[in-house]
N, C-alpha and C positions, 0 to 999 in steps of 0.2 A: 832215615826213622820219622817216621808219624809221629803228632801230635796225639797221645792219650787223654779223653774227654774228662772230668769227675766224675759223670757218670762210670766210664770204665774202670775209673780206678776205684769206685766205691764198691761194686760186682765185684771187681779183683778182690775186695777186702772182707767179701763175705757180706758186708752190708755196714759194715763200720759200726757207727754213731747209733746206727738205725734197729741193731740188734735190739729184740725185746720190745719194739716200739710201736704203736698206731700212729700211721703216718698219713699223712696228707703232702699230695703230690701236683704242683703246680707247673704244667705241662703244657706241648701243644704238640703239632707234629717232628718237630724238630730235636726233641727229647731222644735220641736214639745212639746206639753205639756204632762205630765203624763199621759192624754190619746190617745194620738200619734195624736192629733189633730194638722194639720201642721201651722206655723204663717202665711203661706200666708191668708189662712181660716181666722184665726182667725182676725188678722188686718182688711182685706176684711170687716169682720163683725162688726166693731168699728165704731159708730156715729161720724163723724167727724175727719177721719185719712182718706185721701187718699192714697193708696196706688199705686203708677206710676211706677215705675220700677223693675225688681228684676237683683240681681245679683248673680250669680254661681262663687264659687272658683276653684280651681284645683278638679277635677275628675268633675265638671258641677253640677249646680242646682237640678240633680235627680240624682248625685253618681253615675253613671254609668261607666264613662270612666276611664281606665286604665291608671296605672300612665306614667307621664310625655306626655299625648296625648293631643293637644289642642283641645280644645273644643269652638264651632263657637256661631255665637248670633242666636238665636231663639224665639219663644212665649210660654210660658208655654200654654199646652192645659189644663188647666183647668180654668184659671183665664183668660185667653188672652192675660196678657201682656208681654210685652217684657223681653227679659233675657238676658243681657249684660253678655257675659264672660269675666272672669278674671283669665282665665288661657288659653290664645290664644297661636299663633305658635311662638312668641318673644317677648323678656325682657320688651317690651312697654307694651305687653296685659294684665302684672300683675296688673296694677293700671286702676283705671276708668278715664279714660279722660273726660276734661271740657263740651264735647256735652252730657256725658252722665248725668251728673249733674244739665243740664244747669234747668231743671223742674223741681228739688226737693227744698225741705225747708231743710230736714233731712237724714240722712243716716244711718240705722241701720244695726248691724248686730248680726244673732243669728245663730253660728256654734258650735259644738261641736267640743274641741280640745281634745287631748290625754296625752298633758303632757311631749311632745318631742322636743326640739327644730327645728328638719327638718320637723316637720309634718308643710303644710305650709300655712295653713289656719290662723296662727295670724300674719305672715308676711301679707296677703292680708287684713289683719283686718289694720294693720301699714300702708301701701302702700295706703290704701282707707282714713284715717284718714287725711293721709299729703295732699290728692287730697281734701279732707271736709275742711281742712283747707283753701287750696289756694281756693276753689272755695264759701267760708265762708259760708258753710253748717254748722247746727249742727250733733254729734256724737254719737248716742247713741247703747251702747253695753249690749244687753242681756247676762248676764252672767250664766256661767252652769259649773260644778264641774269640777278639773284636775281630770281623773277619777284614777291616778297613786298615787294621798293624794299630800296635799300640805305642808309636811313635811320632805322629804328627797330632797335632790340636790346631782347629780352626773356628773360628765366631766366638761371639760373644758373651756375655753372663746374662743374666736377667735381673729388669729392673725390678724394685719393690712395687708389689700387685699384677706383677705379669705373670706369676704363677700359674701353671695350668697343668691337664694331664700330659700335654707334649713338652712340661719341662716343669717337673713337681718342684727342683730345687734348681738353684742356680749352678750352670756348669757352660762352659764351651759345646757347641751345635756339633761340632766333632772332640768327643771328650778323650779318646784313648784309651779308654777304662773297659776292663772286663764286667761282667756282672758281678762275682766274685769280689771285685776290688771296689765296686759301687756300692756295695753291701757293706765292706769293712769301712767305706768312708763314712756312710749314713750312719753307721751302727756309732761311731764313734761322736763325728759331729752331733748329731741328737742325742748322744747320750743313754742308748736305748739299753734298758734293763733287759738285755735279750743274752740269750745262750747261742751265738753264732759261729758255725763252722762252716769253713770255704773247703770243700775240698777241691783243689788246686789242679789244673793240669799239668801233665810231664810233657816236655818239651817245648813249651810255647816262647817266642822271646817277642817283643815288643815291634823287632821290625818285621816278622811275619805277616802278609798276608793270606787270607784263607787257602788261597792257589796251593800256598807252601805247607801246609797242614797236613795233608793226605787223607783228610775226612772229607766224608760224602757233604753236598751242598742239600739241606732239603727246605721246601719252601718253607720260608717263618708266615708268609702271610700270602695271601692273593695276588699282590702288587709287587713281590720281592723275587722274583723267579732264579733272579741269576745273581751271582758274586757281582757281575756287574751293576746289576742295580744298586746296592748297596753301596759302591762305588761314589756312583752319583749323586744319593739320594740326602748325603749332608747339606746338600744347598739345591738339589733341584725338587725337594719335598718342599720350598718355598712356594712354590707353583701353587701348591692347594692355598694358600691367603688369597689369590688372584681367579679372576675368571676364567683363564687359561687354562688349557688343557695340560695337565702333566701326563698324557697319554694313558691314564687309564681306561680300559676298554681296549686296549694294543698288546703284543706280545712284548710290549718293548717299554714299560711304565715309568717314568720318569728320566730314562736315556733318551724316548724323545717327548716332547713338548713344542705346544704351539697353539694358534687359532686360526678360525676359516677366512679373519681380516690380516693377518701377518705376511709380508715378505719373505719366504724363507731364505733366498739369496740374502739380502740385505741384513735379517738377520744373522747367519752366517758370518757376513763381514764384520759385523759389530762385534763378534765374538770371537774373533780368528786370532786376536792380539793373546788371549789366553794362555796360560800355561798347562801343556802335559794332553793336550785331547785337541781332535781335529775337528771342529764343528760340521756338517754333512747337511747342507741343504737338502728338504726332502716334503714330503707330505702324507699325511695320513688320514684315517677315517675313521674314527672311536667306533667301536660296537654301540657304547652305552657311556655313560656320564658326562662330562661338561662336552659339547660341542658334537652330541652321539650323530652319527648316519651324516656330519658335515668334514666335507675336507678342508683339511687343517692345513696352513702353511705351516712349515717346522725345521724343527733342526733336530738331527742326532747327533749325540754324544759319543765321539771315539775316543777311549782313553788310551794314550799313548806312553804314558810314563808315569805310573802308580804314584811314585814320590814326588814329581812334580808338579800332577794335577792338584788343582785347587777346589775341592766340589762346595762347598760354602761360597767363594768368591765369584764361583761360575755360577751360581744361584741366582747369586743377588743382581751381576752381570746382564744376566737372561733377563730379569723382571725388569730390569732398567729396559734394557733394548727395546724389549714389548715397549714399553711406558712411551718413550718415543718416537717408535716407530709409529705409533698408534695410539695418539695420545686421545683422541675422540672415545675409539671404542675398548681402551684396556679399562679396565674394572678390578676394584680390591674385592674380595669375598665379604659379605657384610655378613650372609647367614651365619647361625649359632656354629659354634667349632667346638667338637668335646668339651660338652656342657657347659660352655661356655660365651654368653650373647653380648657381651657389653663390652667386649675389648673386641675389636679388627683381627682376624686370624693371622693376617702377616704379624702385625704386633705381638703377640702371643709364641710366635714361630720364630722371630727374630729377638723377640725378650724384652722389646721397648718399641716405640713409637720410629727410633730417631730412623732407621733403615726407610723405612714409607716415606717419612716428611723431608725424607734426603731425596729420593725417589722422584717424587713429586713435585719437586722445588726445581729440578734438574742439576744436582750433586753432581761431581764426577767422581767415577768408580772410588779415585786414591780417595777421595774424600768422605765415602761411604766405607772404604775400608779402616781409615782412621778411627770411626767410633768401636770397631772391635778391638781393636790394637791391643789393649793395655788389659783386657781380660787374656790375652791369646798371651802377653806377656806374665801374666800372676799366675797364670793355671797349673804348669807345670811343677814349681814348689807346694802350692797348694795340695795337690795329687799325689805330691811322692810320699806321705809317710804311708800308702795306702797300697802299694804297689805288689806285686805278688811276683812279678816277673820281671828279668833283666831283659 
């Protein structure tokens, strides 16, 4: 028996809480049912439901914009509805404005997340929840699976002052929550005056990975082509905080990472003791982005044990190995990152300066892992009141 998403349960219920309402929908290409019919079409066809406005998160409603590329307002070609971008050219664009919500009764969120704190979709949801509370709108989350499971937790907290759009509020890098559970957590902790409805899934449990759900995978962004990408992303997204290529401009981003100055065999040897994966030495040439058109010495991560694999530990170990193998060439990113220019990108991603300073100072991997151990221990109890699934 396959999992039924929140969207499918809402449609089966004839629209449920949306009946008689003017609706705004936050969506992208992942807002589909098991037959790949999109939520825009499904909601449009429901009697008594008036779909008024569409909202697109990062990468746009169509999911075609590359990372950190601002998207403007437009009209949806098929439905003719206005599309409000929730990822424009400044931080103010990340939340709906009062004028965007003026003709609505309820705001609906239906986007597939990937289970990593850096992935911005759930923070779009939280910002939209805050805006809905201020506008006295109801908010509905159509829940979907955490594709890398809801049992394992990994990574550190966010230190005060290090919050950003890749970590709006503090939680481990691999949080193990669904979007609906995050919505319940933030509504309670922030004491939002909000009529929140989470349409939960049928049949999902925390031990499930996406392959177990029976649902089709639709790319949530241009560089998240497969579930394999999502599996390594909680660690290998950290590479964005350096000038090493995270494999953008290839067909296997984040699984492939490297740079022209790295020795792939030496890199693979340093990573070989890590659990749950084989690190294959290789060379790739990105078609664009970092080191575009240059051959990069690299590794490809082949996950062999989904439960034993520790993506965050792997990402930190990879950066540490790059720094040790090429100390003169390796560099941290210094350009602005997700609308922040005063804090290094790697610090925003890890949640503080501890990992960066540790890597630069020659810390062992065990010493680095100790910096996030307490956050990992504390998180299961913190999230427990908001869990919806066994």
